[in-house]
C-alpha positions in Angstrom: -25.1 -39.9 24.3 -28.1 -41.3 22.7 -28.3 -41.4 18.5 -31.1 -38.9 18.7 -29.2 -36.0 20.5 -26.2 -37.0 18.7 -24.5 -33.5 17.1 -23.3 -34.6 14.1 -19.8 -32.1 13.3 -19.7 -32.6 9.2 -22.9 -31.2 8.5 -24.6 -27.6 9.7 -27.8 -27.4 11.5 -31.2 -26.7 9.4 -30.8 -23.4 8.7 -27.1 -22.3 9.7 -25.7 -20.0 7.2 -21.9 -20.7 8.6 -19.4 -21.5 5.9 -16.7 -24.1 6.3 -14.2 -21.7 5.1 -13.5 -19.0 7.7 -13.9 -15.8 6.1 -11.9 -13.5 8.2 -8.8 -15.5 6.8 -9.5 -14.4 3.3 -7.6 -11.0 3.8 -6.6 -10.3 0.4 -10.2 -11.2 -1.0 -11.5 -9.2 1.9 -9.4 -6.1 0.9 -10.4 -5.9 -2.6 -14.4 -6.9 -1.7 -13.9 -3.2 0.7 -12.9 -1.3 -1.4 -15.8 -1.4 -3.1 -18.3 -1.8 -0.5 -16.7 0.1 2.7 -18.4 -1.1 6.1 -15.8 -1.6 8.4 -14.6 2.2 9.6 -12.5 1.4 12.9 -11.0 -1.6 14.9 -13.0 -3.6 16.6 -10.7 -4.8 19.4 -8.0 -2.3 20.8 -6.3 -5.3 22.1 -5.8 -7.2 19.1 -2.4 -7.3 18.4 -2.5 -8.4 14.6 -2.5 -5.5 11.6 -6.3 -4.6 11.0 -7.0 -3.7 7.9 -10.2 -1.7 7.5 -12.6 -1.1 4.3 -12.9 2.9 4.9 -10.4 5.2 5.0 -9.9 8.9 5.9 -10.4 10.9 2.4 -7.3 12.7 2.6 -5.4 9.8 2.6 -6.4 9.4 -1.3 -4.7 12.7 -1.7 -1.6 11.6 -0.3 -1.3 8.4 -1.7 -1.9 10.3 -5.4 0.4 13.0 -4.4 2.7 10.2 -3.7 2.4 8.1 -7.0 2.5 11.5 -9.4 5.4 13.0 -7.4 7.1 9.5 -8.5 6.3 9.6 -11.9 7.8 12.6 -12.1 11.0 11.7 -10.5 11.1 8.9 -12.7 10.8 11.3 -16.2 13.4 13.6 -14.1 15.9 11.0 -13.7 15.8 10.3 -17.4 16.1 13.8 -18.3 18.9 14.0 -15.3 20.9 10.7 -17.3 20.4 12.3 -20.8 22.5 15.5 -19.5 25.2 13.3 -18.2 24.2 12.5 -14.4 23.8 8.7 -13.0 21.3 6.5 -11.2 22.6 6.6 -7.9 20.1 3.4 -7.1 21.9 0.2 -8.1 18.9 -1.9 -8.6 17.3 1.0 -10.1 20.3 1.2 -12.3 20.4 -2.1 -13.5 16.9 -1.9 -14.6 18.1 1.5 -16.9 20.5 -0.7 -17.9 18.2 -3.6 -19.6 15.1 -1.6 -20.8 13.8 1.8 -20.2 10.2 1.1 -20.0 11.4 -1.6 -17.5 12.9 0.8 -15.4 9.5 3.1 -15.2 7.4 0.1 -14.7 8.8 -1.2 -11.6 9.2 2.0 -10.3 5.1 2.4 -10.4 5.1 -0.9 -8.9 6.7 -0.7 -6.9 5.7 3.2 -5.5 2.0 1.6 -6.1 2.1 -1.1 -3.6 3.9 0.6 -1.0 1.1 3.2 -1.2 -1.6 0.5 -1.0 0.0 -1.2 1.7 0.7 1.9 3.8 -3.1 2.9 3.6 -4.5 0.0 4.2 -2.3 -0.5 7.3 -2.8 3.3 8.0 -4.4 3.2 11.5 -2.0 -0.1 12.8 0.1 1.4 15.2 3.9 -0.3 14.9 5.7 -1.0 18.0 1.8 -0.3 19.7 2.9 4.0 19.6 3.8 5.1 15.6 0.5 5.3 13.3 1.8 3.8 10.1 -0.1 6.8 8.0 2.8 8.7 9.7 4.9 7.1 6.9 2.9 8.5 3.9 3.2 11.4 5.1 7.2 11.1 5.2 7.3 9.8 2.3 4.9 12.8 0.8 7.7 15.3 2.1 10.4 13.0 0.9 9.3 13.0 -2.7 8.4 16.8 -2.3 12.2 17.3 -1.5 13.3 14.8 -4.2 11.3 16.1 -6.7 12.8 19.8 -5.6 16.2 18.6 -6.0 16.0 17.4 -9.3 14.5 20.6 -10.5 17.4 22.6 -8.9 19.9 19.9 -11.0 18.1 20.7 -14.1 17.8 24.6 -13.8 20.9 25.5 -16.1 21.6 28.5 -14.1 22.1 26.8 -11.0 
């Protein structure tokens, strides 16, 4: 190669808009940015093996996510009421938090539920083992919270 035809790897060509840092490696930024400016509604390549986070999600997932979060709040409230009546917390981690501070119990419960719901919504179109869609876990979580809510209401009922 002569000096005139040599390509320098350190400086981009004039008019080249590529960034030095690969934008596809910034998944958290993409998730946050895409939440406010959704563009990607479907996966690009069906053959890719890694989880693909999309910008746009089905609107009904918002309802499912909100219902799970509201039922989680109701579960915390009913749990505290049941504890006053003499019940005990079965989950040892949450029981330890209750022994320390009630506000910490509620905060950790809401944070863990929120992180779990956001993760499941972000990965809702991903298939586990190539077959089972992740959004099924959202529906199962909602169903479990409905059963738990009904069970706790039954425990609170004095006629039962």
